[in-house]
C-alpha positions in Angstrom: -6.5 115.2 -27.6 -7.4 114.7 -24.0 -9.3 111.6 -23.1 -12.6 112.0 -21.5 -12.9 110.4 -18.2 -15.4 107.7 -17.8 -18.2 108.9 -15.5 -17.9 107.6 -12.0 -20.3 104.7 -11.5 -22.9 105.8 -9.1 -23.5 103.6 -6.0 -26.7 101.5 -5.8 -29.5 103.6 -4.5 -31.7 102.4 -1.7 -34.9 100.6 -2.9 -38.0 102.6 -2.7 -41.7 102.0 -3.4 -43.0 98.4 -3.7 -39.6 96.8 -3.5 -38.9 98.5 -0.3 -42.2 97.4 1.1 -41.7 93.7 0.1 -38.2 93.5 1.5 -38.6 95.7 4.5 -37.9 94.3 7.9 -41.6 94.5 8.7 -42.5 92.1 5.9 -39.7 89.5 6.4 -42.1 87.1 8.2 -44.7 87.4 5.4 -42.1 86.8 2.7 -40.8 83.7 4.5 -44.3 82.3 4.8 -44.9 82.8 1.1 -41.7 81.1 0.3 -42.6 78.2 2.5 -46.0 77.9 0.8 -44.3 77.9 -2.6 -41.9 75.2 -1.5 -44.8 73.2 0.0 -46.7 73.5 -3.3 -43.7 72.2 -5.3 -43.3 69.3 -2.8 -47.1 68.4 -3.1 -46.8 68.4 -7.0 -43.7 66.3 -6.8 -45.5 63.9 -4.4 -48.5 63.6 -6.7 -46.3 62.9 -9.7 -44.3 60.5 -7.7 -47.4 58.7 -6.6 -48.8 58.4 -10.1 -45.5 57.1 -11.3 -45.5 54.5 -8.5 -49.0 53.4 -9.4 -48.0 53.1 -13.1 -44.9 51.2 -12.1 -46.9 48.8 -9.9 -49.4 48.3 -12.7 -46.7 47.5 -15.2 -44.9 45.2 -12.8 -48.3 43.6 -12.0 -49.2 43.0 -15.6 -45.7 41.7 -16.3 -46.0 39.3 -13.4 -49.5 38.2 -14.7 -48.1 37.4 -18.1 -45.2 35.5 -16.7 -47.5 33.4 -14.4 -50.1 32.8 -17.1 -47.5 32.0 -19.8 -45.9 29.4 -17.5 -49.3 27.9 -16.7 -50.2 27.6 -20.4 -47.0 25.9 -21.3 -47.5 23.4 -18.5 -44.6 25.1 -16.8 -42.2 23.7 -19.2 -44.0 20.5 -20.4 -44.5 22.1 -23.8 -40.9 23.0 -24.6 -38.7 23.4 -27.7 -39.4 19.8 -28.8 -42.9 20.4 -29.9 -42.3 24.0 -31.1 -39.7 22.8 -33.5 -42.3 20.7 -35.4 -45.0 23.4 -35.4 -45.6 25.6 -38.4 -44.9 29.3 -37.7 -47.9 31.6 -38.3 -49.3 35.0 -37.4 -52.4 33.8 -35.6 -54.1 37.1 -35.5 -53.7 37.9 -39.2 -53.7 34.6 -41.2 -55.4 31.2 -41.1 -53.8 28.5 -38.9 -54.3 25.0 -37.7 -54.4 24.0 -34.0 -54.7 20.5 -32.7 -57.1 20.2 -29.8 -56.9 17.2 -27.5 -59.2 16.2 -24.7 -57.4 13.6 -22.5 -58.5 11.2 -19.8 -55.6 12.3 -17.6 -56.1 12.9 -13.9 -54.0 15.2 -11.6 -50.8 13.4 -10.7 -50.9 10.9 -13.6 -47.9 10.7 -15.9 -49.4 8.6 -18.7 -52.8 9.0 -20.2 -54.6 8.8 -23.6 -55.9 11.4 -25.9 -59.6 10.7 -25.6 -60.8 13.4 -28.1 -58.8 14.6 -31.1 -60.0 17.6 -33.1 -58.0 19.4 -35.9 -59.2 23.0 -36.1 -58.6 25.5 -38.8 -59.1 29.1 -37.6 -59.2 32.1 -40.0 -59.3 35.3 -38.0 -59.4 37.5 -41.1 -62.7 35.9 -42.2 -64.0 35.1 -38.7 -64.4 31.5 -39.8 -63.4 28.1 -38.3 -63.5 24.4 -39.2 -63.5 21.5 -36.7 -62.5 18.1 -38.0 -62.9 15.2 -35.5 -60.5 12.3 -35.7 -61.6 9.0 -34.2 -59.3 8.0 -31.5 -59.1 4.4 -32.8 -57.9 5.5 -36.2 -55.2 3.1 -37.4 -51.8 4.8 -38.1 -48.2 3.6 -38.6 -46.0 5.6 -36.2 -42.3 5.0 -35.9 -42.7 1.9 -38.0 -45.4 0.4 -35.7 -49.1 0.0 -36.3 -51.1 1.6 -33.5 -54.2 3.6 -32.7 -53.7 7.4 -33.2 -54.4 8.2 -29.6 -51.6 5.8 -28.6 -49.0 8.2 -30.2 -49.7 10.5 -27.3 -48.6 7.8 -24.9 -45.5 7.1 -26.9 -44.2 10.6 -27.6 -46.6 13.0 -25.8 -47.8 16.0 -27.7 -45.1 15.7 -30.4 -46.2 12.2 -31.2 -49.9 13.1 -31.9 -49.0 16.3 -33.8 -46.7 14.3 -36.1 -49.4 11.6 -36.5 -52.1 14.1 -37.4 -49.8 15.9 -39.8 -49.1 12.6 -41.5 -52.8 11.6 -41.6 -54.3 14.8 -42.8 -51.5 16.5 -44.8 -49.3 13.6 -46.0 -46.6 14.5 -43.5 -46.4 18.2 -44.4 -45.9 20.4 -41.3 -49.1 22.4 -41.2 -50.2 22.4 -37.6 -49.2 25.7 -35.9 -50.4 25.2 -32.4 -51.4 22.6 -29.8 -53.8 22.6 -26.9 -54.7 20.0 -24.4 -57.3 19.8 -21.7 -58.5 17.0 -19.4 -62.1 16.1 -18.4 -61.9 18.0 -15.1 -60.4 21.1 -16.9 -63.2 21.2 -19.5 -65.8 21.1 -16.7 -64.0 24.0 -14.9 -63.6 26.0 -18.1 -67.3 25.8 -19.0 -68.3 26.8 -15.4 -65.8 29.7 -15.6 -67.7 31.2 -18.5 -71.1 30.7 -16.8 -72.1 27.5 -18.6 -73.3 27.1 -22.2 -76.7 27.0 -24.1 -77.0 23.9 -26.2 -79.7 21.9 -28.0 -79.2 18.2 -27.0 -79.9 16.3 -30.1 -79.7 12.9 -28.3 -80.6 12.0 -24.8 -77.9 10.8 -22.3 -79.1 7.9 -20.1 -76.2 5.6 -19.2 -76.2 5.1 -15.4 -73.5 2.4 -15.7 -70.9 4.9 -16.8 -72.3 8.4 -16.2 -74.0 10.0 -13.3 -76.1 12.7 -15.1 -79.1 12.0 -17.3 -79.9 14.5 -20.0 -83.1 15.0 -21.9 -83.2 16.1 -25.5 -83.9 19.8 -26.3 -82.6 23.2 -25.9 -81.1 23.8 -22.4 -78.5 25.6 -20.3 -75.7 23.2 -19.3 -73.1 23.7 -16.5 -69.7 22.1 -16.8 -70.6 18.7 -15.4 -73.7 18.4 -17.7 -71.8 19.5 -20.8 -68.9 17.1 -20.1 -71.4 14.2 -19.6 -73.0 15.1 -22.9 -69.6 15.1 -24.6 -68.5 11.8 -23.1 -71.5 9.5 -23.6 -71.0 6.8 -26.3 -72.1 3.4 -25.1 -75.8 3.9 -25.7 -75.6 5.0 -29.3 -75.6 2.8 -32.4 -72.6 4.6 -33.9 -70.9 5.0 -30.5 -67.8 7.2 -30.8 -69.1 9.0 -33.9 -72.1 10.4 -31.9 -69.8 11.3 -29.1 -67.5 13.2 -31.5 -70.5 15.0 -32.9 -71.6 16.0 -29.4 -68.0 17.3 -28.7 -68.2 19.5 -31.8 -71.6 20.8 -30.5 -70.1 21.6 -27.1 -67.1 23.4 -28.6 -69.3 25.4 -30.9 -71.6 26.5 -28.0 -68.5 27.4 -26.0 -67.1 29.4 -28.8 -70.4 31.3 -29.3 -70.5 32.1 -25.5 -67.0 33.4 -25.4 -67.0 35.4 -28.7 -70.5 36.8 -28.6 -71.9 36.9 -25.1 -69.0 37.8 -22.8 -67.8 41.4 -22.3 -64.5 42.2 -23.9 -63.2 43.4 -20.6 -63.4 39.8 -19.2 -60.9 38.5 -21.8 -57.9 38.6 -19.4 -59.9 36.8 -16.7 -60.9 34.1 -19.2 -57.3 33.7 -20.3 -56.3 33.3 -16.7 -59.0 30.7 -16.1 -57.8 28.9 -19.3 -54.3 28.9 -18.0 -55.4 26.9 -15.0 -56.9 24.1 -17.0 -55.4 24.2 -20.6 -51.9 23.4 -21.7 -51.1 25.1 -25.1 -48.4 26.5 -27.2 -50.5 29.7 -27.6 -49.2 32.6 -25.6 -51.6 34.9 -23.6 -51.0 37.6 -26.3 -52.0 35.0 -29.0 -55.2 34.0 -27.2 -56.2 37.6 -26.7 -55.4 38.6 -30.3 -57.3 35.7 -31.7 -60.3 36.3 -29.4 -60.5 39.9 -30.4 -60.1 39.1 -34.1 -62.9 36.5 -33.9 -65.2 38.5 -31.7 -68.7 38.7 -33.2 -68.3 35.5 -35.2 -71.5 33.9 -36.6 -70.7 30.5 -35.1 -73.8 28.7 -36.4 -73.1 29.6 -40.1 -69.3 30.3 -40.2 -68.1 27.3 -38.2 -67.8 24.1 -40.4 -67.9 20.7 -38.7 -67.2 17.2 -39.8 -65.4 14.0 -38.9 -62.8 12.1 -40.9 -64.4 9.9 -43.5 -63.9 6.5 -41.8 -65.5 3.3 -40.7 -65.1 0.4 -38.2 -66.6 -3.1 -38.6 -65.6 -6.8 -38.6 -63.0 -6.1 -41.3 -61.1 -3.5 -39.4 -59.4 -5.8 -37.0 -55.6 -6.2 -37.2 -53.9 -8.8 -35.0 -57.0 -9.0 -32.9 -57.2 -5.2 -32.3 -60.2 -3.2 -33.5 -59.3 -0.1 -35.5 -61.0 2.7 -37.4 -60.0 2.7 -41.1 -59.9 6.0 -43.0 -61.1 6.5 -46.6 -57.8 8.1 -47.6 -58.8 9.6 -51.0 -62.0 11.1 -49.5 -60.0 12.5 -46.6 -57.4 14.1 -49.0 -60.3 15.7 -51.0 -61.9 17.0 -47.8 -58.7 18.5 -46.5 -58.1 20.3 -49.8 -61.5 22.0 -49.2 -60.7 22.7 -45.5 -57.3 24.2 -46.5 -59.1 26.6 -48.9 -61.5 27.7 -46.2 -64.4 26.0 -47.9 -67.2 23.7 -46.6 -65.4 20.4 -45.9 -68.4 18.4 -47.1 -67.4 15.7 -44.6 -69.6 13.2 -42.8 -71.1 13.6 -39.4 -71.0 9.9 -38.6 -69.4 6.6 -39.7 -68.9 6.2 -43.4 -68.3 8.7 -46.3 -71.7 10.2 -46.8 -71.4 13.9 -47.2 -75.0 14.8 -47.8 -75.7 15.7 -44.2 -75.2 18.7 -42.0 -71.9 20.6 -42.3 -72.1 23.8 -40.1 -72.4 24.2 -36.4 -75.9 25.5 -36.8 -76.9 22.3 -38.7 -75.8 20.0 -36.0 -76.9 22.2 -33.1 -80.4 22.7 -34.3 -82.6 25.3 -32.5 -85.2 25.5 -29.8 -87.7 26.8 -32.4 -87.3 24.0 -34.9 -87.4 21.5 -32.1 -90.7 22.8 -30.9 -92.1 22.8 -34.5 -91.0 19.2 -35.0 -92.6 18.1 -31.8 -95.9 20.0 -32.6 -96.0 18.1 -35.9 
């Protein structure tokens, strides 16, 4: 059989029609211009995308730098290191109840040694939007490292670690229950209150002590700036039960401050508040912790869901040891009270010296209201 020859492949025919018109010499200029436009369009798109990516990158870097700076500030730039963290109880602050020790100090900028002037053990329950504030008299007698001293002196001996250990021993029999620590001095508290625009508070006692304090405060519902609120929280010499009234005023100020932050400020201001906090507060809480807890507690009914009390205790002529005046604690009453606190219940603790638990027990009880004040005055 003879093989059939493959047909000879025809040569490419010249283009005709539309193709010939597009690629004709007459249209080379137009084609080049369109090509340039397409390239320019691609370059513009790449430029826009590149710009967006650059903005995002700057934002991420900026937020990262913010967290690094604020975290450093909150830790006291290394003052609160591994030493205190090793004695703190690990907890998920946004999802479970935790204890935080709050200290107000008489420290001034540049000072290396100072005392814890105000000591408050707080239990915070973000799941129930509930909190408890327990004031501990600064002159409470404790035995620390084998030596009898006032509880606020433990801060001078071993810093934050000392007072955390002492409060764990006093309130929990030495069990390690405190999860976080926060410290602020007088000037810092004034700045913090001013940073949130002041607080609204019903002054249940007047302040008139020109020998020690510059500001006079009348009783009644009023708006307080930082200096006024700090004065209210510091006064003690003019009251019959001295430090106990001062501790009650401190709980009032903290309750009013919590109400302002959790119920009146816009959520978008949280990062600004955290930054303001970092300038005046030293704490083991991270920025993420503070934001998480604030978001979880937002909308809290402070007047009804914040319990307040002080440690059942007393001071009189019998509480002197080696010539030093101390505050003695009713230990069995304190143990019973802390069981209730740990369960998230009303502590049923006193608001002044002694062990009487028949008085007020919520923030609303000790804050009173403008309406009730007016009615009382009318009567």
